[in-house]
TORDREN-322899 format. One line per 10 residues: number of its first residue (from 1); their letters; for each residue y, x, z of C-alpha. Coordinates in steps of 0.25 Angstrom, whole numbers, plus 5000, padded with zeros to 4 digits. Example, Ala and Ser with C-alpha at 12.3 -4.5 7.8 and 13.67 -1.06 7.14 Angstrom:
2
1) as) 4982/5049/5031; 4996/5055/5029
# end
This chain:
521
1) mtalnrrtfa) 5312/5075/4929; 5308/5086/4920; 5297/5097/4920; 5308/5107/4925; 5307/5100/4938; 5292/5102/4940; 5287/5114/4949; 5272/5115/4948; 5266/5125/4958; 5254/5130/4966
11) iishpdagkt) 5253/5136/4979; 5243/5148/4979; 5238/5155/4992; 5227/5162/4999; 5219/5152/5009; 5226/5150/5022; 5240/5155/5017; 5246/5141/5019; 5245/5135/5006; 5241/5121/5011
21) tltekllltg) 5252/5121/5021; 5263/5126/5011; 5258/5115/5001; 5260/5104/5012; 5274/5109/5016; 5279/5110/5002; 5274/5095/5000; 5281/5092/5013; 5294/5099/5009; 5293/5093/4995
31) gaihlagevk) 5292/5079/5001; 5278/5076/4996; 5273/5074/5010; 5281/5070/5022; 5273/5076/5034; 5268/5089/5036; 5253/5088/5037; 5252/5077/5026; 5245/5087/5017; 5235/5090/5028
41) argaarrars) 5223/5082/5029; 5219/5071/5039; 5214/5076/5052; 5207/5089/5055; 5205/5093/5040; 5219/5098/5039; 5218/5100/5024; 5229/5100/5013; 5231/5086/5007; 5228/5093/4993
51) dwmkieqqrg) 5215/5097/4999; 5206/5085/4997; 5192/5090/4994; 5182/5089/5005; 5179/5105/5005; 5194/5107/5006; 5195/5098/5018; 5184/5105/5025; 5189/5119/5022; 5204/5117/5023
61) isvtssvmtf) 5206/5123/5009; 5211/5119/4996; 5200/5119/4985; 5206/5111/4974; 5220/5111/4969; 5229/5098/4971; 5243/5095/4965; 5254/5090/4974; 5268/5085/4968; 5281/5083/4975
71) erqgitfnll) 5295/5082/4971; 5307/5088/4978; 5322/5089/4973; 5319/5085/4959; 5307/5095/4957; 5293/5090/4956; 5283/5100/4963; 5269/5100/4958; 5261/5108/4969; 5247/5112/4965
81) dtpghedfse) 5238/5116/4976; 5228/5127/4973; 5216/5131/4981; 5219/5142/4991; 5204/5145/4995; 5198/5159/4993; 5190/5155/4981; 5199/5154/4970; 5195/5144/4960; 5198/5140/4946
91) dtyrtltavd) 5205/5128/4951; 5216/5137/4957; 5218/5144/4944; 5219/5132/4936; 5229/5126/4946; 5238/5138/4944; 5238/5136/4929; 5245/5122/4932; 5257/5128/4940; 5270/5134/4936
101) saimvidaak) 5272/5142/4949; 5265/5145/4963; 5268/5147/4977; 5259/5159/4983; 5257/5157/4998; 5255/5170/5006; 5251/5171/5021; 5261/5180/5028; 5250/5186/5036; 5241/5189/5024
111) giepqtrklf) 5249/5191/5012; 5242/5191/4998; 5228/5187/4999; 5217/5187/4988; 5218/5173/4985; 5233/5173/4983; 5231/5185/4974; 5221/5178/4966; 5230/5165/4964; 5242/5174/4961
121) evcrlrsvpi) 5234/5181/4950; 5231/5167/4944; 5246/5164/4945; 5250/5177/4938; 5240/5174/4926; 5250/5162/4923; 5263/5169/4928; 5264/5158/4938; 5277/5161/4947; 5274/5162/4962
131) itfvnkvdre) 5282/5160/4974; 5276/5167/4986; 5276/5160/5000; 5273/5169/5012; 5268/5159/5022; 5266/5159/5037; 5277/5168/5041; 5278/5161/5054; 5265/5168/5058; 5263/5183/5059
141) grdpfellde) 5262/5189/5045; 5264/5202/5037; 5278/5208/5035; 5285/5200/5024; 5288/5213/5016; 5273/5216/5016; 5270/5202/5011; 5281/5203/5000; 5276/5217/4996; 5261/5212/4995
151) vadalaldvc) 5265/5201/4986; 5273/5210/4977; 5261/5221/4977; 5249/5212/4976; 5254/5202/4966; 5263/5211/4958; 5275/5202/4960; 5290/5204/4963; 5293/5197/4976; 5306/5190/4981
161) pmswpvgmgg) 5307/5186/4995; 5315/5172/4995; 5314/5171/5010; 5311/5179/5023; 5304/5177/5036; 5312/5180/5049; 5300/5187/5056; 5286/5182/5055; 5276/5176/5065; 5281/5176/5079
171) qfegiydfar) 5294/5182/5075; 5296/5171/5064; 5311/5166/5064; 5312/5159/5051; 5313/5161/5036; 5326/5166/5028; 5328/5161/5014; 5335/5171/5005; 5339/5162/4994; 5346/5152/5004
181) ntlmqpegps) 5350/5161/5015; 5344/5152/5025; 5335/5154/5038; 5324/5144/5041; 5319/5145/5055; 5307/5139/5063; 5311/5127/5072; 5304/5119/5083; 5291/5121/5091; 5283/5123/5078
191) refegaftqv) 5292/5133/5073; 5293/5126/5059; 5305/5126/5049; 5311/5112/5050; 5322/5114/5040; 5334/5120/5047; 5340/5132/5038; 5350/5141/5043; 5359/5144/5031; 5365/5158/5032
201) aglddpvlae) 5375/5167/5023; 5364/5178/5022; 5356/5187/5031; 5369/5193/5038; 5373/5179/5042; 5375/5179/5057; 5369/5165/5058; 5356/5172/5057; 5358/5179/5070; 5359/5166/5077
211) klsaqglerl) 5346/5161/5071; 5337/5173/5072; 5333/5182/5083; 5339/5196/5082; 5326/5202/5077; 5324/5191/5067; 5338/5193/5061; 5336/5208/5060; 5322/5206/5054; 5327/5196/5044
221) teeaelaqgg) 5340/5204/5040; 5332/5217/5038; 5320/5211/5031; 5327/5201/5022; 5336/5212/5017; 5324/5220/5013; 5317/5208/5007; 5329/5205/4998; 5331/5219/4994; 5317/5224/4992
231) yasfdleayr) 5311/5213/4983; 5315/5206/4970; 5325/5196/4969; 5321/5182/4965; 5320/5181/4949; 5317/5168/4944; 5311/5173/4931; 5302/5184/4938; 5297/5173/4947; 5294/5163/4936
241) hgdltpvffg) 5287/5174/4928; 5278/5177/4940; 5284/5191/4943; 5291/5188/4956; 5287/5179/4968; 5298/5174/4977; 5293/5175/4991; 5295/5164/5002; 5291/5166/5017; 5288/5154/5025
251) salkqfgiee) 5278/5146/5033; 5272/5134/5027; 5267/5129/5040; 5281/5130/5047; 5288/5125/5034; 5296/5138/5032; 5299/5141/5017; 5293/5128/5011; 5306/5123/5006; 5310/5137/5000
261) linaiadhap) 5297/5136/4992; 5299/5123/4986; 5313/5127/4983; 5308/5139/4976; 5298/5132/4968; 5309/5122/4964; 5319/5132/4961; 5311/5144/4955; 5297/5139/4951; 5296/5136/4936
271) pprsqpaepe) 5295/5122/4930; 5283/5119/4921; 5280/5132/4913; 5273/5133/4899; 5258/5133/4899; 5249/5142/4891; 5242/5134/4880; 5237/5135/4866; 5242/5135/4855; 5255/5139/4864
281) svdptrkdvt) 5260/5137/4878; 5265/5123/4882; 5280/5122/4887; 5283/5111/4897; 5294/5107/4887; 5284/5102/4877; 5286/5087/4874; 5271/5083/4874; 5262/5082/4886; 5253/5093/4889
291) gfifkvqanm) 5245/5098/4901; 5233/5104/4906; 5222/5100/4916; 5221/5111/4927; 5212/5104/4937; 5202/5092/4937; 5199/5086/4951; 5188/5076/4954; 5187/5067/4966; 5201/5069/4972
301) dpqhrdriaf) 5199/5055/4976; 5184/5054/4981; 5185/5039/4980; 5188/5038/4965; 5180/5050/4960; 5192/5054/4952; 5195/5066/4942; 5209/5071/4941; 5213/5081/4930; 5226/5088/4934
311) mrlvsgtfkr) 5235/5091/4923; 5247/5100/4922; 5257/5094/4913; 5263/5105/4904; 5272/5098/4895; 5278/5084/4891; 5280/5072/4900; 5267/5065/4904; 5267/5050/4905; 5256/5041/4911
321) gmklvpsghg) 5247/5035/4901; 5249/5047/4891; 5238/5051/4882; 5234/5066/4883; 5224/5074/4875; 5215/5083/4884; 5211/5096/4876; 5197/5094/4882; 5193/5083/4872; 5205/5079/4864
331) kpiavhspil) 5205/5064/4867; 5218/5058/4872; 5217/5053/4886; 5227/5043/4892; 5232/5048/4906; 5234/5034/4913; 5234/5039/4928; 5240/5053/4929; 5242/5057/4944; 5252/5065/4951
341) ffaqdrelad) 5247/5071/4964; 5250/5073/4978; 5237/5080/4982; 5227/5068/4983; 5239/5058/4982; 5242/5053/4968; 5252/5045/4960; 5252/5041/4945; 5261/5050/4937; 5269/5042/4926
351) ealpgdiigi) 5275/5055/4921; 5273/5070/4923; 5280/5082/4918; 5276/5096/4914; 5272/5103/4927; 5266/5091/4933; 5252/5089/4937; 5245/5076/4934; 5231/5071/4938; 5224/5064/4927
361) pnhgtlrvgd) 5212/5056/4931; 5200/5058/4922; 5185/5057/4921; 5181/5071/4916; 5190/5070/4903; 5200/5081/4908; 5196/5095/4912; 5203/5107/4918; 5209/5115/4906; 5211/5103/4897
371) tlsekndvrf) 5225/5101/4891; 5231/5088/4890; 5241/5085/4879; 5247/5074/4870; 5245/5082/4857; 5232/5089/4860; 5239/5102/4853; 5239/5111/4865; 5229/5117/4875; 5233/5124/4888
381) tglpnfapei) 5226/5137/4892; 5224/5146/4904; 5214/5137/4912; 5201/5145/4911; 5188/5143/4918; 5184/5156/4925; 5170/5162/4926; 5164/5158/4939; 5162/5169/4949; 5151/5161/4957
391) lrrvqlkdpt) 5140/5154/4951; 5130/5145/4958; 5118/5136/4954; 5119/5121/4958; 5107/5115/4965; 5106/5100/4968; 5101/5096/4981; 5097/5082/4974; 5092/5085/4960; 5094/5070/4956
401) ktkqlrkald) 5109/5073/4957; 5110/5082/4944; 5119/5072/4937; 5129/5071/4948; 5129/5087/4949; 5132/5089/4935; 5143/5079/4935; 5149/5085/4948; 5148/5099/4942; 5155/5095/4929
411) dlseegviqv) 5166/5088/4937; 5168/5100/4946; 5168/5110/4935; 5178/5101/4927; 5187/5103/4939; 5185/5118/4939; 5179/5118/4953; 5166/5125/4947; 5161/5128/4934; 5147/5123/4930
421) fypeigsqwv) 5137/5130/4921; 5124/5124/4915; 5114/5134/4912; 5107/5134/4899; 5094/5136/4906; 5091/5130/4920; 5096/5118/4926; 5104/5123/4938; 5119/5122/4935; 5128/5134/4939
431) vgvvgqlqle) 5142/5132/4945; 5152/5143/4944; 5164/5145/4953; 5175/5155/4955; 5176/5154/4970; 5165/5152/4981; 5173/5140/4987; 5171/5132/4974; 5156/5132/4977; 5159/5125/4990
441) vlisrleaey) 5168/5115/4983; 5157/5112/4973; 5147/5109/4984; 5157/5101/4992; 5161/5092/4980; 5147/5090/4975; 5144/5084/4988; 5157/5076/4991; 5160/5071/4977; 5147/5070/4970
451) kveavlemap) 5137/5068/4981; 5129/5080/4975; 5123/5090/4985; 5120/5104/4978; 5118/5118/4983; 5123/5131/4975; 5113/5142/4972; 5116/5156/4967; 5116/5157/4952; 5110/5168/4945
461) fdtarwlsgp) 5123/5171/4938; 5135/5178/4942; 5146/5173/4933; 5148/5165/4920; 5155/5168/4906; 5158/5159/4895; 5152/5163/4882; 5159/5162/4869; 5157/5169/4855; 5151/5166/4841
471) adaleafkri) 5140/5155/4841; 5129/5164/4836; 5132/5175/4847; 5132/5164/4858; 5119/5158/4853; 5112/5172/4853; 5117/5175/4867; 5112/5161/4872; 5098/5163/4867; 5097/5176/4874
481) smnnlakdrd) 5105/5172/4887; 5101/5158/4889; 5097/5160/4904; 5112/5165/4906; 5119/5154/4899; 5125/5141/4903; 5135/5131/4899; 5148/5127/4906; 5152/5112/4908; 5158/5112/4894
491) gnpvfmarsa) 5146/5118/4887; 5152/5132/4885; 5141/5143/4886; 5142/5152/4898; 5135/5165/4901; 5130/5165/4916; 5130/5180/4920; 5122/5186/4931; 5132/5197/4933; 5145/5203/4928
501) wdvgyqqekn) 5137/5214/4922; 5129/5203/4914; 5142/5198/4908; 5146/5212/4903; 5132/5215/4898; 5132/5202/4890; 5146/5204/4884; 5142/5218/4880; 5129/5212/4873; 5136/5201/4867
511) peltfsatre) 5150/5206/4862; 5152/5194/4853; 5152/5184/4865; 5163/5182/4875; 5159/5181/4890; 5171/5174/4896; 5175/5173/4911; 5185/5162/4908; 5185/5150/4899; 5197/5143/4895
521) r) 5196/5128/4897
# end
């Protein structure tokens, strides 16, 4: 096996577009699970297998990102699950830094939604190629041409339809695959696709008249001709460059279009790509082992209070027991028990190649943004902290649990769930998040995993900015603005602003200082 056989990808979507169902069907088709519903939870919770946190079970949404690996026809697929809830979190962004391509799921009735657009922009920042899957075509939805035009206009992408629905909703008669000239049709009482293709010589093949209603055939012939003539042809280079998106129509629930998606990822999605780094980008062909930590997850197994750092391998062949140097502290660590994932299930990894994601059990030594390498001569870039958009003070219900609270906040900020700020004056710690849901995650996890009950109160601050500049200028600013200063968990000085105007005012008054909305890890 070589790195060329690796496909590391994520699925991005708006809530309820069908991402969890699609994930399950991809795993089912890929042979990673053997029964539809295995990804679903026990009993009534009906959550995805990758959704293991208590709040996820209660609300039926993905809050954290998991990794699922499966093999099919000589290709190893590493599927990274990203949160699909409305509150975009840093965890989502960092997961997308670890993939080489993405599948964007769009609900046929709703089209491009705000969350989809936000996630797409994150992909665009890194030129991540995207395959689009228009889901739920077996239900009533918008006109396929309208959906294609919206993708093209809203995301400024060329679109290339790879398949076409024969009717939608009550008039749905199947999916036509342009590349293979095959017709897939619903079967049985549940109207699912059960694997029976009709191979035809083209859209004018008389066999289609036997398989479709007169209305369905007329619609397919007319629309397919327009679709193929009116949109871009598939261009591998344009797709891999992030300028063109191939579009597949289907139904994850009814199993339409799933195999085509896996084949498209296998045939077209790029193998491991170069990653931005200092002093220069790292190519997967580089001989020595390098990788970066894009996620830290605590307590995946509540019985063992474990802490797993997820590493994206960028170059070299990793072997179990190997010593790697984390950029965080420069002391080599031996990786004795690296893990390959299937959501919560794990197995020891004896070997890993570029593109693979391995889990490294550790006790706080590895952090998000750390580079691991054999030679300690490289540092991966592009995994920043973002200035929080919501700030809250943390109030303990039991003041004797201060020590446990500090440990919990440090752990959760290490994972990227929250950011924590320790004010220079006053004892109440401030937590910052990018989205509202992260506050619910915080309270839920404090209680479930750390047995700490706390409430969140409004903070007198609106946003935070990392401070940098000459030592004397920083010192002078600190003397005047002590009430507005805090330190982050690494001890970096942070200006806690009461408003965006406040940030602008202080910047104008202190031109030699930099008030930054992001901090490279």
